[in-house]
Residue, then its C-alpha position, 0 to 999 in steps of 0.5 A: m375839744i371833741r372826745i371820741p369813746a374808744i371801743a376795745l375790739v379783740l379779734f378771734t377766729g370763728a368756725g369757718g375761718q372768718s374773723i370775729e370782732v368782740n368788744s371786750k367791755h361787753v363780755v359777761a361769760l366765757r364757756t367751754p362747750s360740752k363735748v359728749p364722747g361720741s357725739a358730734n360738736y353741736f357748734g361745729p369743728g374746732i369750736n373751743c370757747l363760747i363768749n356770751t355778751v351783755d346783750g344776750k348773744f354769744h360768739a363761738v371762737t376757735e380759740d380756748c377760753v383761757a387764750v380768750r380770757t388772756k386776749l381780753e385781759d390785755r386790752p385796757 
C-alpha cells in the first residue's frame, strides 16, 4: 500500500484579494503589523496579520490574527 502524506493547507486572503494557501504545519509566528497613527500602513490597506513560516518568509493577509489562529487550530 502506498501512503501519501497529507498537507494541511489553510486558505487566507491577500491584499489584492488573491487567495493565499499556507501549510499550517509551517507557521511559526503571527504578528499584527504596527500601525502608527497618521502614517500609511507599510503592508497596504486592509492587511491585519503577518503569518511567518519556517522558511523565513511571511504572508500578509487581510484576516486578523485571532481569525488566522482559529483557522490554523481547526486543522488537524
